[in-house]
PLY file of the C-alpha trace (Angstrom):
ply
format ascii 1.0
element vertex 216
property float x
property float y
property float z
element edge 215
property int vertex1
property int vertex2
end_header
-12.45 16.72 -16.89
-15.67 17.03 -18.87
-18.57 14.58 -18.81
-17.66 13.00 -22.15
-14.06 12.27 -21.14
-15.16 10.79 -17.81
-17.69 8.58 -19.58
-15.02 7.35 -22.03
-12.72 6.50 -19.13
-15.43 4.52 -17.34
-16.30 2.64 -20.53
-12.66 1.73 -21.21
-12.24 0.61 -17.59
-15.36 -1.56 -17.76
-14.24 -3.29 -20.97
-10.69 -3.70 -19.68
-11.97 -5.38 -16.51
-14.31 -7.75 -18.36
-13.92 -8.35 -22.10
-17.10 -10.46 -22.08
-19.27 -7.66 -20.72
-22.47 -7.16 -22.70
-23.89 -3.88 -23.92
-26.64 -4.30 -21.32
-23.99 -4.81 -18.65
-22.14 -1.69 -19.80
-25.36 0.30 -19.71
-25.88 -0.79 -16.10
-22.30 0.06 -15.08
-22.49 3.52 -16.64
-26.07 4.18 -15.59
-27.24 4.95 -19.13
-29.82 3.57 -21.56
-28.97 0.51 -23.64
-29.22 2.51 -26.86
-26.65 5.03 -25.59
-24.28 2.25 -24.59
-24.46 0.96 -28.16
-23.71 4.43 -29.57
-20.76 4.98 -27.22
-19.29 1.58 -28.01
-19.52 2.20 -31.75
-17.80 5.54 -31.23
-14.93 3.90 -29.32
-14.61 1.19 -31.98
-14.53 3.86 -34.72
-11.71 5.66 -32.89
-9.74 2.43 -32.63
-9.84 2.26 -28.83
-11.95 -0.92 -28.66
-12.01 -3.95 -30.96
-14.97 -6.27 -31.47
-14.05 -9.97 -31.60
-16.43 -12.80 -32.59
-15.73 -15.63 -30.14
-18.82 -17.63 -31.12
-21.42 -17.27 -33.88
-23.79 -15.66 -31.39
-21.25 -14.22 -28.97
-18.86 -11.26 -29.21
-16.21 -9.84 -26.93
-14.80 -6.34 -26.65
-11.05 -5.83 -26.34
-9.23 -2.64 -25.44
-6.63 -2.07 -28.16
-3.08 -0.80 -27.50
-4.32 2.59 -28.66
-7.21 2.28 -26.21
-4.83 1.40 -23.37
-2.82 4.56 -24.10
-6.05 6.61 -24.13
-7.17 5.03 -20.85
-3.83 5.95 -19.25
-4.13 9.53 -20.51
-7.70 9.88 -19.23
-6.76 8.33 -15.87
-3.99 10.89 -15.39
-6.37 13.69 -16.41
-9.00 12.41 -13.96
-6.48 12.20 -11.08
-5.24 15.71 -11.76
-8.84 16.99 -11.93
-9.74 15.17 -8.69
-6.80 16.64 -6.78
-7.72 20.18 -7.82
-11.41 19.57 -7.10
-10.80 18.15 -3.63
-8.52 21.06 -2.78
-11.15 23.55 -3.91
-13.95 21.78 -2.03
-11.87 21.35 1.12
-11.08 25.06 1.30
-14.73 25.97 0.66
-15.83 23.54 3.38
-13.17 24.53 5.93
-14.26 28.18 5.89
-17.91 27.31 6.49
-17.17 24.78 9.24
-14.90 27.20 11.11
-17.80 29.68 11.16
-20.13 26.94 12.43
-17.68 25.95 15.17
-17.30 29.56 16.29
-21.07 29.99 16.44
-21.68 26.64 18.15
-23.90 25.40 15.31
-25.11 21.82 15.03
-24.06 20.33 11.69
-25.40 17.22 9.94
-24.21 15.48 6.78
-26.31 14.20 3.90
-24.48 11.48 1.98
-22.35 8.45 2.77
-19.73 8.33 0.01
-16.26 9.84 -0.42
-17.62 13.39 -0.37
-19.29 12.66 2.99
-15.98 11.34 4.34
-14.35 14.62 3.31
-17.08 16.54 5.15
-16.73 14.32 8.22
-12.94 14.77 8.41
-13.30 18.54 8.03
-15.79 18.60 10.91
-13.46 16.57 13.11
-10.56 18.92 12.34
-12.66 21.81 13.66
-13.61 19.91 16.81
-17.17 19.20 15.68
-19.14 15.96 15.54
-21.99 15.58 13.06
-25.30 15.48 14.90
-26.63 13.06 12.26
-25.86 11.49 8.92
-28.68 11.34 6.39
-29.05 9.68 3.02
-31.89 9.08 0.61
-32.38 5.72 2.27
-31.02 4.91 5.73
-30.45 1.59 7.40
-26.66 1.33 7.09
-23.63 2.72 8.92
-21.20 5.48 8.00
-17.92 5.61 9.95
-19.65 4.03 12.92
-22.71 6.29 12.78
-26.21 5.08 11.80
-27.41 6.59 8.53
-30.95 7.95 8.72
-33.33 8.44 5.80
-33.61 12.14 4.91
-37.28 12.11 5.93
-36.06 11.74 9.54
-34.59 15.25 9.53
-37.68 16.44 11.44
-36.56 14.32 14.41
-33.09 15.85 14.61
-32.09 19.30 15.86
-29.63 20.81 13.43
-28.61 24.23 12.16
-26.95 23.15 8.91
-26.84 20.11 6.62
-23.78 19.65 4.43
-24.98 18.35 1.05
-22.11 15.91 0.58
-21.92 15.27 -3.14
-19.55 16.42 -5.86
-22.27 16.03 -8.47
-23.61 19.31 -9.82
-26.92 17.89 -11.02
-28.59 19.25 -7.89
-30.56 16.03 -7.32
-29.48 15.56 -3.70
-30.29 19.20 -2.95
-33.70 18.77 -4.58
-34.39 15.63 -2.53
-33.70 17.53 0.71
-35.86 20.47 -0.29
-38.70 18.10 -1.25
-38.89 16.69 2.30
-39.05 20.13 3.86
-35.45 21.02 4.73
-35.20 24.84 4.64
-32.95 26.14 1.86
-31.03 28.37 4.25
-30.02 25.29 6.27
-28.39 23.57 3.31
-24.72 23.91 2.45
-23.76 22.43 -0.96
-20.27 20.98 -0.92
-19.44 22.55 -4.27
-19.75 26.20 -5.09
-22.13 26.69 -7.99
-20.66 28.52 -11.00
-22.09 32.00 -11.58
-24.92 32.11 -14.12
-23.82 33.13 -17.62
-24.30 36.76 -18.53
-27.34 37.31 -20.75
-26.46 37.58 -24.41
-27.10 40.89 -26.07
-29.30 40.51 -29.08
-28.09 41.91 -32.38
-31.30 43.91 -32.60
-30.74 45.72 -29.31
-27.08 46.29 -30.19
-28.03 47.85 -33.52
-30.72 49.90 -31.76
-28.20 51.29 -29.28
-25.77 52.04 -32.08
-28.47 53.87 -34.04
-29.46 55.86 -30.97
-25.87 56.81 -30.39
-25.53 58.12 -33.93
-28.59 60.33 -33.60
-27.60 61.81 -30.23
0 1
1 2
2 3
3 4
4 5
5 6
6 7
7 8
8 9
9 10
10 11
11 12
12 13
13 14
14 15
15 16
16 17
17 18
18 19
19 20
20 21
21 22
22 23
23 24
24 25
25 26
26 27
27 28
28 29
29 30
30 31
31 32
32 33
33 34
34 35
35 36
36 37
37 38
38 39
39 40
40 41
41 42
42 43
43 44
44 45
45 46
46 47
47 48
48 49
49 50
50 51
51 52
52 53
53 54
54 55
55 56
56 57
57 58
58 59
59 60
60 61
61 62
62 63
63 64
64 65
65 66
66 67
67 68
68 69
69 70
70 71
71 72
72 73
73 74
74 75
75 76
76 77
77 78
78 79
79 80
80 81
81 82
82 83
83 84
84 85
85 86
86 87
87 88
88 89
89 90
90 91
91 92
92 93
93 94
94 95
95 96
96 97
97 98
98 99
99 100
100 101
101 102
102 103
103 104
104 105
105 106
106 107
107 108
108 109
109 110
110 111
111 112
112 113
113 114
114 115
115 116
116 117
117 118
118 119
119 120
120 121
121 122
122 123
123 124
124 125
125 126
126 127
127 128
128 129
129 130
130 131
131 132
132 133
133 134
134 135
135 136
136 137
137 138
138 139
139 140
140 141
141 142
142 143
143 144
144 145
145 146
146 147
147 148
148 149
149 150
150 151
151 152
152 153
153 154
154 155
155 156
156 157
157 158
158 159
159 160
160 161
161 162
162 163
163 164
164 165
165 166
166 167
167 168
168 169
169 170
170 171
171 172
172 173
173 174
174 175
175 176
176 177
177 178
178 179
179 180
180 181
181 182
182 183
183 184
184 185
185 186
186 187
187 188
188 189
189 190
190 191
191 192
192 193
193 194
194 195
195 196
196 197
197 198
198 199
199 200
200 201
201 202
202 203
203 204
204 205
205 206
206 207
207 208
208 209
209 210
210 211
211 212
212 213
213 214
214 215
């Protein structure tokens, strides 16, 4: 599922849950600027997925239309299918690394406290390992019975590897860990990064090679 489709699903879900939600409220739910929320709403209205209703002279509501409900169902199915494939891919990637850590007696920590961190925790338990610590950007809460430490506390913990437990490919969590001094070779991103795209051959160089070939 691409970013645009996921955003549309979240917007439809937000409006379906609360027809009186404001554009500012939608912006907060989606984590985007108010101006973008306005653009996305107009786009959904134009497609016929959302209807604007004037309930008072100075008050409007947003309703998900029957067409919008059908689109929400389609996107939900697509998201579930995507999630199942993603979790299977991540789990296999993680299992291989953890088995190597268990064989080598390495001490493994987790950075994160959401669903991805739960996946990492369960994979560790399956291999007979316990996380030596759980970190997050800000500590002070619990994760599956373990205290969550701020990532700045990594200097107080002996570890060989930190699982970067996020399914987001923005790289922000990885950057946060590197910024507080965690060595890059001790970080294990939960998702495999896609290979960089091959450099495009310029038309000039292609023509140059063709010309050289003709003269040889």
